[in-house]
N, C-alpha and C positions, 0 to 999 in steps of 0.2 A: 463846743467842747462838752457841755452838759449832755447834749443830745447823743453824742458818741458814747459817753460813759453809760447812759441809760440803755442804749442798744446792746452794749457789751454785757451789762448785768443781766439783761433779758436772755441773751444767748447762754450764759453760764447757768441760769436757773433752768432753762429748757433741757440742757444737757444733763443736769443733775436729776431732773424728773425722769428722763429716759433711762438713766443708770439705775434708778430705783424700781423701774417697771419689771415685772416678772419676765424671765427669758423662756420663750417657747421651746419645747423639746424639738430636737432635730428631726426633720422628716425622715432621716435615714435610720432612726432608732427603731429596731424591729424586735429586740430581745431584752429581757431583764437580765442584767449582768449576773454571772454566777461563777463559781470556782469548783474544781474537783481535783482530787489527788488520790493516789494509791501507790504504795511502795515508794519508788524513787523518781516519779515524774509528776508534774502538775499541769493543770489546764485552767484557762480563764476564757470566759465568753464575754465579749464586749457588746455594748448595746447596739452596735451596727451590724451584729450577726457574724462577725469574724471571730476565729478561735486562735488563741495564743498558747504556747506550751514551752516548758523548759524542764531540765533535769536529765536523768538517765535516758539514753536513746539507743540502747543496744539492739533493740528489735524494730526501731523506727517509730516508737510510741509517741515521739514528739511531733511527728508528722510533717517534717520539712523536707522529706525526700532523702535524708541522710541517716546514718547510724552513729553520728558524732554527738556526744553529750553536749548539752547547752546550759551555760551558766546564767544566761539571761533569756527572757522570752523571745520566741520567734513565731511568726505567723504560720499556722498550719496551711500548707499549700493547697490552692484550688478549692477552698471551702468558704462559702458564704451563705447567708440566709439561715443561719443556725439559731435555734431557740433554746437548746439545752445540750449539756455535755455530761459525760460520765467517764470515770477512769477505772480500768481494770489493773491487774497486777503488772502486765507489760503490754497492754493494749488500751486504746481509747475509742470512745463512741461519741457521735454527734447526731442530734435530731434536727432536721431542717423544717422550715415553716410549711413545706408541702407534705409533711408526714412521712418522709423517707428517712432512713437511718444510714449513716456512713461510719466506717471503722478503719483503724490503721494500727500498725504495731505487730506484736507477736500473733502467729496464727497456727501454732503447732497442733492445736486441737479444734481448729475451725472457728475460733471465737470471733473472727472478722465477719463470718456469715456470708462470704462471697463464693461458696462452693468449692474452695480450695483449702489447703493447709500451708500456703505460702505466705511468709511474712510480707508486710507492705509498709514502706516508709511514707506513703501518701494515702489519703482517704480512698477507700473503695466502697461501692454501694452494697448494702446488705440485700441479698436476693430474697425472693419469695419462697413459700413452702415448696420443698422438693427442688429448689433451684430455678423454679419458673418465675419469670418476671422479677419484680423487686418488692420488698416489704413496704407496705404503704398503710396509711390511716393510723400511724403510730402517734400516741399522745405523750407517752412517758418512756424513758429508757433507764436501765440500770446495768452495772457491770460488776461481775463477781471478781473477787480477789485472786482466784486461782484459775482463771481462763474461761469463764462462761458469761453470756450476755442475756439480758431480758428486755422485752419490749411489751408495753401495755398499749393495746389499740383503743381507739375511741369507742369501740363497741363493747369494751369491758373484757375482752379476751386477752390471754397472755401467751407470748411466744418466746422461745428460748433457743439458743444455739451455743456450740462450743464444747468445753470439757464436761464430761458426764460420768465421771468415775464413781460418784456416789448417788446418781439419780437426780442431780440438781437441775436437769432440764425438765423434769416432771413429765416425761413421755412414757414412763413405765419401764424404761430400759436403763442400762449403764453404758450405752454406746454413744460415743461422741457424734456430733452432727455439725457439718460445716454450712448448713442452711437452717433457717428457722423451723422448729417443730412446735405445734400447738400444745400447751400444757393441758394435761388431762384433768378431769374432774375428780372428786373424792373417790378414792378406791379404784381409780382408773376408769370410772364410768363417765361417758360423755366428756365434756370439756369444761374447764374452769371458766366461770362467767361472773358478771356483776362486779368485776374488780375495779377499784378506784385508785389504788397505789401499789407499787412494787418496790422491793429492795433485795439486795443480795449480800450474802456473806462469802467467806472464802470458798466454801463448798456446798452451800445451801441457799435456798431462795424463799422469799416470803411474798404474800399478797394480802392486801386489805380489801375486803368485800364491802359492798354498799350497805350490808346489814350490820357492819361494825365488827364482824368476825375476822380473825387472822388465820391464814392457811400457810403451811410450811411443807417443804420437801427437800430431800438431799441428805447431806452429811449430818450425823447426829451423835458423833462420839462424845461430845461435850454436852449432850442434851439440848442443843441449840434449836431443835425443832419444837420444843415446848410441849412435849407430849406427857400426859399424866399416866404413864405406864411404867412397868418395871424393866424397861429395856432402853438401850442406847443404840439400837440398830438403825441403819439408814432407811429412808423411805423414798421410793421412786415415783410416787404420785402424791398430790397434795392431800393433807389431812389438817383438820382444824387444830390449831395450837390450843393447849389446855386439855386436849384429849376428848374424843367422843366415846372412848371405851376405857373405863377405869376398872380394872379387875380387883382392886382393893388389896393388892399385895405389895410388899416392900422389897422382896427378893424375887429373882426369876423363877418361873414355874415351867415344868415340862408337861407334855400331854401325850396320850395315845389316841388313835382313832380307829374305829372298827364298825362294820355294818351291823345292824340289829334287825330282828324281825324276820329272818329267813335264812335258809341254809346257804352256804357258799355256792355261788354260781346260779342261784335262782333269781327270779324277777320279782319276788314279793318282799324285798327288804322294805322296812318302814322308815329307816333313817340311819343316822351316823351317831355312834356313841363316842363322846369326848370324855376322857378321864384325865383330870389334872392331877399333878403330883401334890398339890395342896389346895385347900378350899379357895375358891374365887367367887367374886360377886360382881354385879354390874352388867352381866350378860343379858341382852334382850333380843327379841326377834328382829328388831330393826338393825342389829349389828351383823346379821347373817345374810350373806349373798351367795346364791347357788349359780354356778356356770355349768350348764349341762353340755353333753357331747355335741349337740347341734349348734352350740354357740349362743343359745338363749340365756337370758339372765332372769332369775326369779328370786323371790324372797322365801327363805325357809321358815319353818316354825321352830320354836325353841322351848324346851322344858327342862327342869332339873334344878339343882342347887349344889353348893359346896364343890366337891370334886367330880360329880357325875352330872353330865348334861347330854341331852339328846337333840340332834337337829333333825326335824322331820322333813322327808322328801315327798314331793308330789309325784303323780304317776308319770309325768313326762320326764322328770329327773331320774326315774328308776330304769329308763330304757337304755342307759349307757353310763359311761364314766362321768363324774362330776368333779368340779373343783370348788372347794368351799373357801370363802373369804370371811374372816371375822374382823369386824371393825373396818375403819378406813385405811386399810393397809394393803399394799400389793403383795406382801408376804405376811404369813402369820407371825406377828412380831411380839408375841408374849415372852418368848425365850430369846436368849442372846444369840442363838444359832439357828433359829427356826426358819423353815421355808414354807411356801404355800402348802396347805393341807390337801394332799391329793388322795381322794377316796374313790375307788371304782367298785360298783356293786358286783358282788360275787367273786371278786378277784383279790380282795384283801391287800391292796397296795401295789398293784401293777405299775410299772414305771411309766412315766409320761410318754406320749406318742410323738415321735419326730415328724416333721412336716413332709408331705408328698405333694409336689406341684401338680395340679390338675388342669391347668390351662394348656390346651392342646396346641393352639396356634394363635397368632395375633392378626387382626385385620390390617390391610394396607392403609396408607394415608396419601395425602396430596400436598405438595409444596405450597406453603402459604395458608393452609387450612388447619384449624385447631384440631388436635388429636388427644383422645383420652381413653385409656383402657386399663382396667384393674385386673391384676393377676390373682389367681385363686390357688389355695392349697388346703389339704386336710392336715390334721394334727392339732396338738394342744396350743392354745393361745399362751403368750403373745408371740406371733410370728413376725419377724422383721425381714425385710427384703433388701437385697443389694445386687449390684452388677458384678458378676464373678469374672467375666472375661468378655472381650469384644467391645463394640461401641454401639450405642444407640444412634439413631439418625440425628443429625445436627438439629438443635432446637428442642429435642425431647430429653426428659430426665425421669428417673425412677425414684419414687419416694420410698421411705422405709415401710410405709403401709401397703406397698405393692402397686401404686398407681403410676402408670406411664403417661405423661402428659406434656403438653407444649405445642409448638407450631413448627412443623418440619421446614428446614431451610434448603435442603438439597435432595435431589432425586436419586434413586438407586435402591439396591437390596442390601440391608444391613443385618449382619449375623452377630449374635451375642448370646451369652449364657447368664441366667439369673440364678440367685441363690435365695432360698427360704430357710430361715434359721429360728429355732426356739431352744428352750432349755434342754431338750432331749436330743437334739442333733440338727442336721441340715440336709437339704436336698437341692440339687441343681438341675437345670433344664435348658437346653439350647433352643432358642427361638429366633425368628427373623421377622423383620418388618420391611415390606416393599413400599417405597415412597415414589409416587408417580409425579412427573413434571406437570406444571400447570398446562391444561389443554390449550393448543393454539387457536386463535380466532381469526377468521378470514378477514381480509381488508375491506373497508368501506371508504370510498373516495369522498372527502369532505370539501374539497375546493369547489366553490359555486361557479365561478367564472374567471376569465383571464383578461387582464388589461390589454389595450391596444398598443401598437408600436409605430415607429416611423422608419421609413427607408433610410438606411445609413446610420441609424442611431442604435447603440448597443441595447440589447433586451435581455432580461433575466427574471424568471418567475419560477418559484418552487411549488410543486403540487403537494397536497397533504391528504393523508388517509389514516383512519384508525385501524387497529388490528395488530397481530403479533409480528414482531420484527424477526428476520429482515424482510422488507417489502421491496420488490423489484418492479420497475416501471418500463413500459414500452408503448409504442404507437400501434394500436390495434387495427385502425383503418383510417383512410384519408391521408392528408399530407399537411405537414407544418409549413408555415411561410418559408420561402426560399431564404437560406442563410441561417435558419434556426434548427436546433436539434434537441432531443429529449434524452437526458442521461438516465441510466438505470436507477439512480438515486432519486429521480423525479424532478429534475431541474431543467427547465426550458431556457436555453441560452443561445446567444449568437447576435448577428447584425442583419436585420431584414434587408433583402435586395429587391423585393418586388412589392408594390402596393396592391391591396385588395383584401377581400374577406376570405379566410381560410378555415374550413371546417374539418375536424378530425376527431378520432376517438382514441383515448388512452386506456391502458390496462394496468392495474396494480395487482401483483401476484405474491403470495407467500405459501408456506407449507400447508395451510388450511384451505386455500382456495384463491379466488380472484374477483375483481370488480372492474367494470368498465364505465366510462362516462364520456359523453360527447361535448366538446368545447369548440369555440371559434375565437380566432384572433384577427382583429382588423388592423391592417398595416396602412398607414397614411403615406401619401407621396412626399418626396423631399421638398422643402420650401422653394418657391419660385426664384428664378434669377433675374437680374436687371441687365440692360444692354447699353453700351455707349458706342455709337457709330458702328453698330453691328457686332460688337464684341460683348459677350455675356460676362456678367459678374454677379457675385452674391449681393442680394439687396440688404446690405448691412450699413450701419452708420459709418464704418470706415470707408466703404466704397464711395459713399456720397461725398465724403471729405476729399477723396482723390479726384472725384468728378469736378468739384468746385475749384480745386487748384489748377487742373488742366484747363478749365474754362477761362480762368483769370489769365493764364499764361498766353492763351490764344488771343484774348482781348488786347493785352498789352502789345503783342506782336503786330497786330493788324491796325491798331488805332493809336 
């Protein structure tokens, strides 16, 4: 009895120690749980990589394949391996462990990034730039409250898509985009880089760089961009919050611009005179960027003070019209209504030049082979491109920068019209791309040899060859064993009737050519038969049993 009690106490102690031992994390845990919400729906990411949602579902933002509001959490359909989530006004985003981004819900402005403006009640994968492939290498996601989305890649670049009414995509335009566009750099030069974190407002976007500076773009009616200037105008490309250009004024100022140093229409102007309505300060040469008529970007010189300043032009800048940018602004944002300062030597304010498409024709392509061609046009920057009518070959897409890229999926001649657009107007041009089919390859017979057969036993063997389909087979010379035949599909079938070795040559033919190969099939004779009193029988176990029964009956009869 005492021994039994001791054993029981030992078991209780062991179980208690096990209960106190730390519990290892489940092997299925792949994510740090998090939550997100915007307007009237909520998201939750579980540690197993699944996403759950509830609330208003008018546009499918809950992600269960319906548009019925949900009072309790439901699992987002078909989504796993998720490491982060973000909620927009009426759409949702998820980042998977493989660096791809998935979205669902409202898509009226392309905020799902799938190349369409069709709402989706289930997750769709965000496409790559220009609709080619899919967005990848993403480390962080963010979703704006009024229909735009951001993604930070592991290389420190930022990509945006969706609603762009105030320039919140940061691509220098106010055109919505249903596929990701790369956020430009300060003042629209290059691309934003070195970013470590992103965030979005209702109509603006923010980025934190690895040097600790904050950059903003988009809507600015409430001064949410954090600029130290006397304006609340929107910004279409990133600028540093806190302002890189402080004019030292508390109320808006206006200005006039005129050429100096030469008579109108001459090539010896020395610069641009800026006259402000009140004294300003803080202007420096580093704030001035010159865009000349050839598309080159240079830095101007600057002199002056108070209300009078002169921007000096180099010899190359004086050969044609120039656009002047002051500070990190895509427009001259010192006044509440200002636009980019357009100054043309000798013309005193000639209107911007509308684009003219100069691409004469496009090269052809081949099904299954990558294609890339950039359209060209004259006219003032920024020029954006779109498909005006017709259709590109399947698998190709046109980016807003004018690049046609992708991999063609179907052969044929495809006619379409492209449009180039800028602030001064637009131009269209009809083009075509001829996509050739993949060239056919002649067959090569790969079957090395054929197995033998037996008279009276069914035979079947398929021949094999590489090359473009369809391949047709035939006997080129010699003869198959009696009872066998070769089908056009390359299968030798039948029941051999004659023993022996049979040599023959087969031919494989397609639209590109043919190949022949000699084979032989050895047919063995049928197995020998036994005899009883001159009567033949198959030498099988069953026949021998019959023999012994007959022999026993005869023995009993005579003996």
